[in-house]
Biotite code that builds the C-alpha atoms (Angstrom):
import biotite.structure as struc

atoms = struc.array([
    struc.Atom([-19.710, -10.538, -1.793], chain_id="A", res_id=1, res_name="MET", atom_name="CA", element="C"),
    struc.Atom([-19.992, -9.873, 1.898], chain_id="A", res_id=2, res_name="ASN", atom_name="CA", element="C"),
    struc.Atom([-19.914, -6.165, 2.783], chain_id="A", res_id=3, res_name="LYS", atom_name="CA", element="C"),
    struc.Atom([-18.060, -6.516, 6.123], chain_id="A", res_id=4, res_name="ARG", atom_name="CA", element="C"),
    struc.Atom([-15.748, -3.594, 6.834], chain_id="A", res_id=5, res_name="LYS", atom_name="CA", element="C"),
    struc.Atom([-13.076, -5.523, 8.714], chain_id="A", res_id=6, res_name="ASN", atom_name="CA", element="C"),
    struc.Atom([-12.394, -8.466, 6.424], chain_id="A", res_id=7, res_name="CYS", atom_name="CA", element="C"),
    struc.Atom([-8.864, -9.867, 6.472], chain_id="A", res_id=8, res_name="ARG", atom_name="CA", element="C"),
    struc.Atom([-6.753, -8.912, 3.472], chain_id="A", res_id=9, res_name="ARG", atom_name="CA", element="C"),
    struc.Atom([-3.918, -10.733, 1.747], chain_id="A", res_id=10, res_name="ASN", atom_name="CA", element="C"),
    struc.Atom([-1.524, -8.665, -0.418], chain_id="A", res_id=11, res_name="ARG", atom_name="CA", element="C"),
    struc.Atom([-1.365, -10.217, -3.902], chain_id="A", res_id=12, res_name="LEU", atom_name="CA", element="C"),
    struc.Atom([0.822, -7.631, -5.605], chain_id="A", res_id=13, res_name="ALA", atom_name="CA", element="C"),
    struc.Atom([2.480, -4.290, -5.017], chain_id="A", res_id=14, res_name="GLU", atom_name="CA", element="C"),
    struc.Atom([4.415, -2.003, -7.321], chain_id="A", res_id=15, res_name="ARG", atom_name="CA", element="C"),
    struc.Atom([5.173, 1.590, -6.430], chain_id="A", res_id=16, res_name="GLY", atom_name="CA", element="C"),
    struc.Atom([1.963, 3.279, -5.331], chain_id="A", res_id=17, res_name="SER", atom_name="CA", element="C"),
    struc.Atom([-0.217, 0.454, -6.705], chain_id="A", res_id=18, res_name="PHE", atom_name="CA", element="C"),
    struc.Atom([-1.362, -2.634, -4.804], chain_id="A", res_id=19, res_name="SER", atom_name="CA", element="C"),
    struc.Atom([-3.923, -5.427, -5.028], chain_id="A", res_id=20, res_name="VAL", atom_name="CA", element="C"),
    struc.Atom([-5.288, -7.161, -1.936], chain_id="A", res_id=21, res_name="ASP", atom_name="CA", element="C"),
    struc.Atom([-7.628, -10.127, -1.733], chain_id="A", res_id=22, res_name="GLU", atom_name="CA", element="C"),
    struc.Atom([-10.201, -9.895, 1.037], chain_id="A", res_id=23, res_name="CYS", atom_name="CA", element="C"),
    struc.Atom([-11.456, -12.885, 3.038], chain_id="A", res_id=24, res_name="ALA", atom_name="CA", element="C"),
    struc.Atom([-14.986, -12.015, 1.854], chain_id="A", res_id=25, res_name="CYS", atom_name="CA", element="C"),
    struc.Atom([-13.934, -12.525, -1.793], chain_id="A", res_id=26, res_name="GLY", atom_name="CA", element="C"),
    struc.Atom([-13.510, -8.893, -2.819], chain_id="A", res_id=27, res_name="ALA", atom_name="CA", element="C"),
    struc.Atom([-10.367, -7.516, -4.406], chain_id="A", res_id=28, res_name="LEU", atom_name="CA", element="C"),
    struc.Atom([-9.047, -4.131, -3.312], chain_id="A", res_id=29, res_name="HIS", atom_name="CA", element="C"),
    struc.Atom([-7.174, -2.197, -6.005], chain_id="A", res_id=30, res_name="LEU", atom_name="CA", element="C"),
    struc.Atom([-5.279, 0.712, -4.473], chain_id="A", res_id=31, res_name="THR", atom_name="CA", element="C"),
    struc.Atom([-3.850, 3.534, -6.572], chain_id="A", res_id=32, res_name="ILE", atom_name="CA", element="C"),
    struc.Atom([-2.168, 6.074, -4.331], chain_id="A", res_id=33, res_name="GLY", atom_name="CA", element="C"),
    struc.Atom([-4.764, 7.172, -1.773], chain_id="A", res_id=34, res_name="TYR", atom_name="CA", element="C"),
    struc.Atom([-7.743, 5.716, -3.679], chain_id="A", res_id=35, res_name="VAL", atom_name="CA", element="C"),
    struc.Atom([-8.962, 2.143, -3.167], chain_id="A", res_id=36, res_name="THR", atom_name="CA", element="C"),
    struc.Atom([-11.571, 0.426, -5.331], chain_id="A", res_id=37, res_name="MET", atom_name="CA", element="C"),
    struc.Atom([-13.335, -2.629, -3.942], chain_id="A", res_id=38, res_name="ARG", atom_name="CA", element="C"),
    struc.Atom([-14.173, -4.975, -6.820], chain_id="A", res_id=39, res_name="LEU", atom_name="CA", element="C"),
    struc.Atom([-15.762, -8.374, -7.246], chain_id="A", res_id=40, res_name="GLU", atom_name="CA", element="C"),
    struc.Atom([-13.456, -10.934, -8.835], chain_id="A", res_id=41, res_name="SER", atom_name="CA", element="C"),
    struc.Atom([-15.232, -10.847, -12.229], chain_id="A", res_id=42, res_name="CYS", atom_name="CA", element="C"),
    struc.Atom([-15.073, -7.027, -12.366], chain_id="A", res_id=43, res_name="ALA", atom_name="CA", element="C"),
    struc.Atom([-11.378, -7.093, -11.450], chain_id="A", res_id=44, res_name="TYR", atom_name="CA", element="C"),
    struc.Atom([-10.667, -9.622, -14.217], chain_id="A", res_id=45, res_name="ARG", atom_name="CA", element="C"),
    struc.Atom([-12.506, -7.453, -16.767], chain_id="A", res_id=46, res_name="GLU", atom_name="CA", element="C"),
    struc.Atom([-10.533, -4.391, -15.645], chain_id="A", res_id=47, res_name="LEU", atom_name="CA", element="C"),
    struc.Atom([-7.254, -6.325, -15.870], chain_id="A", res_id=48, res_name="ALA", atom_name="CA", element="C"),
    struc.Atom([-8.142, -7.543, -19.376], chain_id="A", res_id=49, res_name="ALA", atom_name="CA", element="C"),
    struc.Atom([-8.948, -3.982, -20.482], chain_id="A", res_id=50, res_name="ALA", atom_name="CA", element="C"),
    struc.Atom([-5.648, -2.736, -19.026], chain_id="A", res_id=51, res_name="MET", atom_name="CA", element="C"),
    struc.Atom([-3.670, -5.470, -20.818], chain_id="A", res_id=52, res_name="ILE", atom_name="CA", element="C"),
    struc.Atom([-5.495, -4.765, -24.081], chain_id="A", res_id=53, res_name="GLU", atom_name="CA", element="C"),
    struc.Atom([-4.793, -1.043, -23.875], chain_id="A", res_id=54, res_name="SER", atom_name="CA", element="C"),
    struc.Atom([-1.173, -1.601, -22.838], chain_id="A", res_id=55, res_name="LEU", atom_name="CA", element="C"),
    struc.Atom([-0.587, -3.648, -25.995], chain_id="A", res_id=56, res_name="ALA", atom_name="CA", element="C"),
    struc.Atom([-1.619, -0.620, -28.068], chain_id="A", res_id=57, res_name="GLN", atom_name="CA", element="C"),
    struc.Atom([0.756, 1.857, -26.418], chain_id="A", res_id=58, res_name="LEU", atom_name="CA", element="C"),
    struc.Atom([4.167, 2.523, -27.945], chain_id="A", res_id=59, res_name="PRO", atom_name="CA", element="C"),
    struc.Atom([7.080, 1.003, -26.090], chain_id="A", res_id=60, res_name="VAL", atom_name="CA", element="C"),
    struc.Atom([8.971, 3.796, -24.295], chain_id="A", res_id=61, res_name="PRO", atom_name="CA", element="C"),
    struc.Atom([12.657, 4.238, -24.989], chain_id="A", res_id=62, res_name="ASP", atom_name="CA", element="C"),
    struc.Atom([14.844, 2.639, -22.354], chain_id="A", res_id=63, res_name="ARG", atom_name="CA", element="C"),
    struc.Atom([17.036, 5.095, -20.489], chain_id="A", res_id=64, res_name="PRO", atom_name="CA", element="C"),
    struc.Atom([20.702, 4.883, -21.376], chain_id="A", res_id=65, res_name="THR", atom_name="CA", element="C"),
    struc.Atom([22.991, 4.074, -18.483], chain_id="A", res_id=66, res_name="ILE", atom_name="CA", element="C"),
    struc.Atom([26.398, 5.736, -18.793], chain_id="A", res_id=67, res_name="HIS", atom_name="CA", element="C"),
])
């Protein structure tokens, strides 16, 4: 992974205050609010797998009732 500061980024996903950008150097930038983590692809995939695994164990929240 190249450590250039000014690599070009391509937005892959965005939801609320969360976003994921792919950098031209191969890094992925995971932004949560004002914090950005720069991850190699394999580390990002491991993080995503851990998030999916933990999400499956959480109770499903009640859906709000629309009146």
